[in-house]
Structures are given as C-alpha cells and as structure tokens.
N, CA, C and O atoms as CSV, one atom per row, in Angstrom:
chain,resi,resn,atom,element,x,y,z
A,1,UNK,N,N,158.411,40.596,54.855
A,1,UNK,CA,C,158.675,41.957,54.433
A,1,UNK,C,C,157.383,42.649,54.062
A,1,UNK,O,O,156.424,42.016,53.620
A,2,UNK,N,N,157.371,43.941,54.245
A,2,UNK,CA,C,156.212,44.753,53.893
A,2,UNK,C,C,156.215,45.054,52.405
A,2,UNK,O,O,157.260,45.251,51.786
A,3,UNK,N,N,155.033,45.081,51.865
A,3,UNK,CA,C,154.893,45.509,50.486
A,3,UNK,C,C,154.759,47.016,50.464
A,3,UNK,O,O,154.509,47.637,51.497
A,4,UNK,N,N,154.922,47.605,49.296
A,4,UNK,CA,C,154.863,49.063,49.171
A,4,UNK,C,C,153.471,49.597,49.492
A,4,UNK,O,O,153.331,50.750,49.899
A,5,UNK,N,N,152.440,48.768,49.314
A,5,UNK,CA,C,151.089,49.245,49.568
A,5,UNK,C,C,150.667,49.073,51.022
A,5,UNK,O,O,149.582,49.521,51.393
A,6,UNK,N,N,151.487,48.442,51.856
A,6,UNK,CA,C,151.164,48.242,53.263
A,6,UNK,C,C,151.928,49.249,54.107
A,6,UNK,O,O,153.080,49.556,53.799
A,7,UNK,N,N,151.313,49.776,55.172
A,7,UNK,CA,C,152.033,50.716,56.029
A,7,UNK,C,C,153.140,50.029,56.813
A,7,UNK,O,O,153.050,48.838,57.112
A,8,UNK,N,N,154.167,50.769,57.141
A,8,UNK,CA,C,155.268,50.249,57.944
A,8,UNK,C,C,154.815,50.217,59.393
A,8,UNK,O,O,154.315,51.219,59.905
A,9,UNK,N,N,154.981,49.089,60.059
A,9,UNK,CA,C,154.631,48.963,61.467
A,9,UNK,C,C,155.873,49.230,62.289
A,9,UNK,O,O,156.912,48.604,62.081
A,10,UNK,N,N,155.766,50.152,63.215
A,10,UNK,CA,C,156.886,50.480,64.074
A,10,UNK,C,C,156.338,50.728,65.468
A,10,UNK,O,O,155.365,51.467,65.616
A,11,UNK,N,N,156.939,50.129,66.502
A,11,UNK,CA,C,156.415,50.314,67.854
A,11,UNK,C,C,156.565,51.761,68.313
A,11,UNK,O,O,157.621,52.370,68.143
A,12,UNK,N,N,155.507,52.301,68.890
A,12,UNK,CA,C,155.555,53.646,69.430
A,12,UNK,C,C,155.275,54.747,68.427
A,12,UNK,O,O,155.196,55.913,68.814
A,13,UNK,N,N,155.122,54.424,67.167
A,13,UNK,CA,C,154.850,55.441,66.153
A,13,UNK,C,C,153.465,55.236,65.565
A,13,UNK,O,O,152.943,54.121,65.542
A,14,UNK,N,N,152.893,56.299,65.103
A,14,UNK,CA,C,151.603,56.231,64.434
A,14,UNK,C,C,151.798,55.495,63.112
A,14,UNK,O,O,152.607,55.925,62.289
A,15,UNK,N,N,151.072,54.389,62.886
A,15,UNK,CA,C,151.293,53.629,61.652
A,15,UNK,C,C,150.948,54.414,60.392
A,15,UNK,O,O,151.516,54.148,59.333
A,16,UNK,N,N,150.036,55.368,60.481
A,16,UNK,CA,C,149.682,56.149,59.309
A,16,UNK,C,C,150.681,57.243,58.995
A,16,UNK,O,O,150.648,57.824,57.910
A,17,UNK,N,N,151.578,57.533,59.942
A,17,UNK,CA,C,152.523,58.623,59.776
A,17,UNK,C,C,153.585,58.311,58.726
A,17,UNK,O,O,153.941,59.177,57.927
A,18,UNK,N,N,154.086,57.093,58.725
A,18,UNK,CA,C,155.162,56.729,57.810
A,18,UNK,C,C,154.713,55.613,56.883
A,18,UNK,O,O,155.415,54.614,56.729
A,19,UNK,N,N,153.562,55.769,56.270
A,19,UNK,CA,C,153.079,54.719,55.386
A,19,UNK,C,C,153.711,54.878,54.012
A,19,UNK,O,O,154.030,55.986,53.580
A,20,UNK,N,N,153.880,53.775,53.351
A,20,UNK,CA,C,154.470,53.770,52.015
A,20,UNK,C,C,153.407,53.520,50.957
A,20,UNK,O,O,153.710,53.006,49.880
A,21,UNK,N,N,152.170,53.879,51.252
A,21,UNK,CA,C,151.105,53.674,50.282
A,21,UNK,C,C,151.331,54.586,49.084
A,21,UNK,O,O,151.845,55.696,49.215
A,22,UNK,N,N,150.944,54.104,47.941
A,22,UNK,CA,C,151.055,54.895,46.725
A,22,UNK,C,C,149.907,55.902,46.726
A,22,UNK,O,O,148.740,55.528,46.845
A,23,UNK,N,N,150.245,57.152,46.596
A,23,UNK,CA,C,149.262,58.219,46.652
A,23,UNK,C,C,149.097,58.798,45.253
A,23,UNK,O,O,150.078,59.095,44.571
A,24,UNK,N,N,147.858,58.953,44.839
A,24,UNK,CA,C,147.591,59.535,43.526
A,24,UNK,C,C,147.996,61.002,43.535
A,24,UNK,O,O,147.816,61.698,44.535
A,25,UNK,N,N,148.541,61.464,42.428
A,25,UNK,CA,C,148.965,62.860,42.330
A,25,UNK,C,C,147.744,63.758,42.204
A,25,UNK,O,O,146.769,63.409,41.540
A,26,UNK,N,N,147.807,64.907,42.841
A,26,UNK,CA,C,146.713,65.866,42.752
A,26,UNK,C,C,146.950,66.797,41.575
A,26,UNK,O,O,147.990,66.744,40.917
A,27,UNK,N,N,145.976,67.643,41.325
A,27,UNK,CA,C,146.101,68.600,40.233
A,27,UNK,C,C,147.154,69.645,40.589
A,27,UNK,O,O,147.223,70.082,41.737
A,28,UNK,N,N,147.968,70.049,39.628
A,28,UNK,CA,C,148.959,71.091,39.913
A,28,UNK,C,C,148.263,72.428,40.168
A,28,UNK,O,O,147.213,72.717,39.596
A,29,UNK,N,N,148.867,73.232,41.034
A,29,UNK,CA,C,148.299,74.540,41.337
A,29,UNK,C,C,149.299,75.612,40.951
A,29,UNK,O,O,150.509,75.388,40.958
A,30,UNK,N,N,148.783,76.756,40.620
A,30,UNK,CA,C,149.633,77.894,40.315
A,30,UNK,C,C,150.007,78.548,41.638
A,30,UNK,O,O,149.137,79.017,42.372
A,31,UNK,N,N,151.279,78.579,41.937
A,31,UNK,CA,C,151.720,79.130,43.213
A,31,UNK,C,C,151.434,80.618,43.306
A,31,UNK,O,O,151.122,81.122,44.384
A,32,UNK,N,N,151.538,81.327,42.187
A,32,UNK,CA,C,151.261,82.765,42.228
A,32,UNK,C,C,149.780,83.018,42.494
A,32,UNK,O,O,149.434,83.950,43.220
A,33,UNK,N,N,148.898,82.195,41.911
A,33,UNK,CA,C,147.464,82.354,42.177
A,33,UNK,C,C,147.147,82.027,43.628
A,33,UNK,O,O,146.334,82.706,44.256
A,34,UNK,N,N,147.782,80.995,44.160
A,34,UNK,CA,C,147.559,80.632,45.559
A,34,UNK,C,C,148.070,81.734,46.483
A,34,UNK,O,O,147.426,82.058,47.480
A,35,UNK,N,N,149.222,82.307,46.156
A,35,UNK,CA,C,149.793,83.386,46.969
A,35,UNK,C,C,148.893,84.613,46.938
A,35,UNK,O,O,148.642,85.233,47.971
A,36,UNK,N,N,148.403,84.965,45.738
A,36,UNK,CA,C,147.523,86.127,45.611
A,36,UNK,C,C,146.196,85.899,46.335
A,36,UNK,O,O,145.665,86.817,46.959
A,37,UNK,N,N,145.664,84.690,46.255
A,37,UNK,CA,C,144.412,84.386,46.947
A,37,UNK,C,C,144.603,84.488,48.455
A,37,UNK,O,O,143.730,84.995,49.159
A,38,UNK,N,N,145.738,84.010,48.951
A,38,UNK,CA,C,146.028,84.098,50.384
A,38,UNK,C,C,146.162,85.560,50.812
A,38,UNK,O,O,145.673,85.944,51.875
A,39,UNK,N,N,146.827,86.378,49.983
A,39,UNK,CA,C,146.980,87.793,50.302
A,39,UNK,C,C,145.633,88.511,50.296
A,39,UNK,O,O,145.380,89.362,51.148
A,40,UNK,N,N,144.757,88.166,49.328
A,40,UNK,CA,C,143.424,88.768,49.294
A,40,UNK,C,C,142.637,88.402,50.548
A,40,UNK,O,O,141.953,89.245,51.129
A,41,UNK,N,N,142.739,87.145,50.959
A,41,UNK,CA,C,142.028,86.705,52.160
A,41,UNK,C,C,142.556,87.420,53.399
A,41,UNK,O,O,141.779,87.789,54.280
A,42,UNK,N,N,143.877,87.619,53.472
A,42,UNK,CA,C,144.460,88.326,54.612
A,42,UNK,C,C,144.014,89.785,54.635
A,42,UNK,O,O,143.707,90.325,55.697
A,43,UNK,N,N,143.976,90.430,53.451
A,43,UNK,CA,C,143.525,91.822,53.385
A,43,UNK,C,C,142.055,91.936,53.776
A,43,UNK,O,O,141.668,92.876,54.470
A,44,UNK,N,N,141.236,90.983,53.334
A,44,UNK,CA,C,139.813,90.987,53.682
A,44,UNK,C,C,139.642,90.821,55.183
A,44,UNK,O,O,138.818,91.503,55.792
A,45,UNK,N,N,140.412,89.920,55.786
A,45,UNK,CA,C,140.326,89.710,57.232
A,45,UNK,C,C,140.751,90.967,57.981
A,45,UNK,O,O,140.129,91.338,58.977
A,46,UNK,N,N,141.814,91.628,57.506
A,46,UNK,CA,C,142.271,92.866,58.143
A,46,UNK,C,C,141.220,93.962,57.996
A,46,UNK,O,O,140.986,94.725,58.933
A,47,UNK,N,N,140.591,94.046,56.835
A,47,UNK,CA,C,139.544,95.045,56.617
A,47,UNK,C,C,138.355,94.792,57.537
A,47,UNK,O,O,137.771,95.736,58.070
A,48,UNK,N,N,137.996,93.532,57.723
A,48,UNK,CA,C,136.898,93.202,58.627
A,48,UNK,C,C,137.235,93.576,60.064
A,48,UNK,O,O,136.383,94.089,60.790
A,49,UNK,N,N,138.481,93.321,60.479
A,49,UNK,CA,C,138.904,93.702,61.831
A,49,UNK,C,C,138.868,95.218,61.988
A,49,UNK,O,O,138.411,95.725,63.012
A,50,UNK,N,N,139.348,95.947,60.978
A,50,UNK,CA,C,139.339,97.410,61.040
A,50,UNK,C,C,137.911,97.951,61.080
A,50,UNK,O,O,137.623,98.890,61.823
A,51,UNK,N,N,137.020,97.363,60.287
A,51,UNK,CA,C,135.632,97.816,60.264
A,51,UNK,C,C,134.977,97.598,61.621
A,51,UNK,O,O,134.218,98.445,62.094
A,52,UNK,N,N,135.269,96.474,62.238
A,52,UNK,CA,C,134.703,96.206,63.560
A,52,UNK,C,C,135.286,97.157,64.598
A,52,UNK,O,O,134.591,97.570,65.526
A,53,UNK,N,N,136.545,97.501,64.446
A,53,UNK,CA,C,137.214,98.364,65.419
A,53,UNK,C,C,136.788,99.818,65.274
A,53,UNK,O,O,136.564,100.501,66.274
A,54,UNK,N,N,136.674,100.297,64.038
A,54,UNK,CA,C,136.417,101.713,63.794
A,54,UNK,C,C,134.953,102.036,63.537
A,54,UNK,O,O,134.614,103.206,63.359
A,55,UNK,N,N,134.092,101.057,63.513
A,55,UNK,CA,C,132.665,101.321,63.347
A,55,UNK,C,C,132.229,101.323,61.903
A,55,UNK,O,O,132.719,100.539,61.091
A,56,UNK,N,N,131.301,102.212,61.586
A,56,UNK,CA,C,130.692,102.260,60.258
A,56,UNK,C,C,131.633,102.868,59.225
A,56,UNK,O,O,132.493,103.687,59.547
A,57,UNK,N,N,131.449,102.448,57.976
A,57,UNK,CA,C,132.221,103.025,56.885
A,57,UNK,C,C,131.639,104.386,56.520
A,57,UNK,O,O,130.546,104.741,56.963
A,58,UNK,N,N,132.366,105.132,55.722
A,58,UNK,CA,C,131.905,106.459,55.302
A,58,UNK,C,C,130.591,106.346,54.528
A,58,UNK,O,O,129.694,107.168,54.712
A,59,UNK,N,N,130.473,105.349,53.676
A,59,UNK,CA,C,129.250,105.161,52.896
A,59,UNK,C,C,128.072,104.822,53.810
A,59,UNK,O,O,126.968,105.330,53.612
A,60,UNK,N,N,128.299,103.973,54.804
A,60,UNK,CA,C,127.231,103.621,55.732
A,60,UNK,C,C,126.790,104.836,56.551
A,60,UNK,O,O,125.602,105.005,56.825
A,61,UNK,N,N,127.749,105.680,56.941
A,61,UNK,CA,C,127.407,106.895,57.681
A,61,UNK,C,C,126.582,107.840,56.812
A,61,UNK,O,O,125.632,108.454,57.297
A,62,UNK,N,N,126.938,107.963,55.530
A,62,UNK,CA,C,126.198,108.836,54.616
A,62,UNK,C,C,124.770,108.339,54.436
A,62,UNK,O,O,123.833,109.137,54.417
A,63,UNK,N,N,124.600,107.033,54.304
A,63,UNK,CA,C,123.258,106.461,54.162
A,63,UNK,C,C,122.447,106.719,55.425
A,63,UNK,O,O,121.276,107.090,55.346
A,64,UNK,N,N,123.059,106.526,56.585
A,64,UNK,CA,C,122.351,106.756,57.850
A,64,UNK,C,C,121.945,108.223,57.990
A,64,UNK,O,O,120.842,108.521,58.448
A,65,UNK,N,N,122.845,109.151,57.591
A,65,UNK,CA,C,122.519,110.580,57.661
A,65,UNK,C,C,121.353,110.924,56.739
A,65,UNK,O,O,120.450,111.665,57.128
A,66,UNK,N,N,121.371,110.387,55.518
A,66,UNK,CA,C,120.296,110.699,54.573
A,66,UNK,C,C,118.965,110.112,55.046
A,66,UNK,O,O,117.921,110.747,54.894
A,67,UNK,N,N,118.993,108.904,55.618
A,67,UNK,CA,C,117.763,108.313,56.138
A,67,UNK,C,C,117.219,109.132,57.310
A,67,UNK,O,O,116.011,109.346,57.415
A,68,UNK,N,N,118.108,109.584,58.184
A,68,UNK,CA,C,117.682,110.407,59.321
A,68,UNK,C,C,117.102,111.733,58.832
A,68,UNK,O,O,116.095,112.196,59.368
A,69,UNK,N,N,117.718,112.349,57.831
A,69,UNK,CA,C,117.206,113.607,57.280
A,69,UNK,C,C,115.827,113.394,56.657
A,69,UNK,O,O,114.942,114.234,56.817
A,70,UNK,N,N,115.639,112.281,55.950
A,70,UNK,CA,C,114.343,111.975,55.343
A,70,UNK,C,C,113.284,111.769,56.423
A,70,UNK,O,O,112.166,112.269,56.294
A,71,UNK,N,N,113.621,111.038,57.483
A,71,UNK,CA,C,112.673,110.822,58.577
A,71,UNK,C,C,112.313,112.148,59.254
A,71,UNK,O,O,111.151,112.393,59.578
A,72,UNK,N,N,113.324,112.999,59.463
A,72,UNK,CA,C,113.078,114.302,60.090
A,72,UNK,C,C,112.186,115.169,59.202
A,72,UNK,O,O,111.298,115.861,59.701
A,73,UNK,N,N,112.419,115.135,57.892
A,73,UNK,CA,C,111.601,115.903,56.948
A,73,UNK,C,C,110.165,115.403,56.972
A,73,UNK,O,O,109.229,116.203,56.988
A,74,UNK,N,N,109.983,114.069,56.975
A,74,UNK,CA,C,108.638,113.505,57.036
A,74,UNK,C,C,107.944,113.888,58.341
A,74,UNK,O,O,106.752,114.196,58.346
A,75,UNK,N,N,108.684,113.868,59.439
A,75,UNK,CA,C,108.121,114.220,60.737
A,75,UNK,C,C,107.720,115.694,60.780
A,75,UNK,O,O,106.669,116.038,61.321
A,76,UNK,N,N,108.559,116.566,60.207
A,76,UNK,CA,C,108.241,117.994,60.175
A,76,UNK,C,C,106.986,118.255,59.355
A,76,UNK,O,O,106.216,119.160,59.678
A,77,UNK,N,N,106.772,117.491,58.320
A,77,UNK,CA,C,105.587,117.661,57.481
A,77,UNK,C,C,104.322,117.215,58.187
A,77,UNK,O,O,103.236,117.666,57.823
A,78,UNK,N,N,104.418,116.351,59.176
A,78,UNK,CA,C,103.245,115.826,59.870
A,78,UNK,C,C,102.909,116.617,61.128
A,78,UNK,O,O,101.890,116.353,61.765
A,79,UNK,N,N,103.743,117.576,61.495
A,79,UNK,CA,C,103.470,118.366,62.695
A,79,UNK,C,C,102.285,119.291,62.434
A,79,UNK,O,O,102.111,119.789,61.322
A,80,UNK,N,N,101.482,119.514,63.454
A,80,UNK,CA,C,100.326,120.407,63.298
A,80,UNK,C,C,100.488,121.678,64.087
A,80,UNK,O,O,99.606,122.535,64.065
C-alpha cells in the first residue's frame, strides 16, 4: 500500500497529478485586495492599449507644443 507521503501510481496518468503528498499551507490572502489588484492591472493594461492606439496624451502634446515654441523662439532670435 502507498503511504500518504508517496504519490499514487496509476498507468496512463501523470504521477504528480494525483499525489497525496502533504502540502504546507500558504499564507491567507485577502480576496478583496486580490480582486482590486487584478482590476487595477486590467485598467492599466487597457490604458496602455488605448495610449498606443490613440497616440500621445494631452499632457505629452502640451509639452511637445511648448518645446517646439521654445525652439522656434530661439531660432527667431538667432536669425540675422
């Protein structure tokens, strides 16, 4: 007979699939925290997809406009 710490041997099945080894308990997790973390990750992934699809954000466009205006102003000052 098999002991509880030895896996069950069965022809045609993965021996690790139905093992009766004693497994140490893991730390308990808060399901609400796990759910919220998963939702945050999904929202972040959706935001990244939207950013890639729609281009630059409003803040990035404003920074680019101000940098271009500064470069144009500097260039106008150097014209002779």
